[in-house]
C-alpha positions in Angstrom: 135.2 123.9 82.0 133.6 125.7 79.4 130.7 128.1 80.2 127.4 127.8 78.6 125.8 131.1 77.7 122.0 131.9 76.8 120.8 133.5 73.9 120.0 137.5 74.4 118.7 139.7 72.3 118.5 143.5 73.3 116.8 146.2 72.4 116.8 149.9 72.2 114.7 152.7 71.3 115.2 156.6 71.1 111.6 157.6 72.3 112.9 156.3 75.7 116.2 157.2 77.4 119.4 155.9 76.5 120.7 153.8 79.2 122.9 156.1 81.6 124.8 153.3 82.9 126.4 149.8 81.7 122.6 148.1 80.8 120.2 147.7 78.1 117.0 149.4 77.6 115.6 146.1 77.4 116.8 142.2 76.9 114.7 139.5 75.5 115.2 135.6 76.4 113.0 133.3 75.5 109.6 134.7 75.7 110.1 137.1 78.4 111.6 141.1 78.0 112.9 142.5 80.6 112.9 146.0 80.6 115.5 147.8 82.5 113.6 150.2 85.5 112.6 153.7 84.0 113.0 157.0 86.0 110.8 159.9 84.6 113.8 161.4 81.9 112.5 162.9 78.8 114.1 160.9 75.7 115.0 164.2 73.8 117.0 165.7 76.6 117.5 163.4 78.7 116.4 165.4 81.7 113.7 164.7 84.3 110.6 166.1 83.1 108.9 168.9 84.0 105.9 168.7 86.4 104.3 167.0 89.9 104.8 163.3 90.6 101.8 162.6 88.5 103.7 164.1 85.5 106.7 162.0 86.2 104.9 158.5 86.9 103.5 159.5 83.3 106.6 160.0 81.6 107.9 156.5 83.2 104.8 154.8 81.5 105.5 156.4 78.2 108.9 155.5 78.4 107.8 151.8 79.5 105.5 151.9 76.5 107.7 152.9 74.0 109.8 150.2 75.0 107.3 147.3 74.7 106.6 148.6 71.2 110.4 148.7 70.4 110.7 144.9 71.8 107.5 143.8 69.8 104.9 143.9 72.4 103.0 146.5 74.6 102.2 147.3 78.1 99.1 145.0 78.3 101.4 142.0 77.7 103.5 142.7 80.6 103.2 140.1 83.4 105.3 141.8 86.1 106.2 145.1 87.1 108.1 146.7 90.2 107.3 149.9 91.2 110.1 152.2 93.5 108.9 154.9 95.4 110.6 157.2 97.7 107.4 158.3 99.3 104.8 155.7 99.5 102.0 157.9 99.5 102.3 158.5 95.8 100.9 155.0 95.7 97.3 155.9 94.5 98.9 157.9 91.6 100.6 155.3 89.9 97.3 153.1 90.0 95.4 156.1 88.9 98.4 156.3 85.8 98.8 152.7 85.4 95.0 152.3 84.6 95.2 154.8 81.8 98.2 153.0 80.2 97.4 149.0 80.8 94.2 147.2 80.4 92.7 144.6 82.8 93.6 141.4 83.4 96.5 143.9 85.0 100.1 142.4 85.4 101.3 141.0 88.6 103.0 143.7 90.9 105.6 144.6 93.4 105.8 148.2 95.4 108.8 149.0 97.2 109.2 152.0 99.3 113.1 153.0 99.2 115.2 155.8 100.0 117.0 156.9 97.2 116.2 156.7 93.2 118.8 157.8 90.6 119.2 161.6 89.5 116.6 162.1 93.2 113.4 161.2 91.0 110.4 159.7 93.5 109.5 157.2 91.1 111.0 154.3 89.0 109.4 151.1 87.2 110.9 147.9 85.7 109.0 145.7 83.5 108.7 141.8 82.5 106.6 141.3 79.1 105.6 138.1 77.9 105.9 137.4 74.2 105.5 134.7 72.1 106.8 133.6 68.9 
């Protein structure tokens, strides 16, 4: 029996952190681009950015935005965001920062409280962006 494969196109930009594992920054299948979870890494140094949780959330959205651009879209083309937080009291900050990066109508979104995230950060966000040919 032969396996049927799907067509996937991957995207990479130096304006967002390089993958720190066995994954791509983003993968397009059809009209959807699946953007891997981003944490507050500076893409130049690959270190966590200095500052408080607000600075971390801003960096996450900057990373997501740069990947969206590399894939031919923008954060405004995102149809779904998934937010992971180690401290849910920071949820209102995610809303405040998100509103400066994304225009209405906002994408669908889920927020999930987790015990731990990579490199000990407090926030990670992944996205699904819609594109049309």
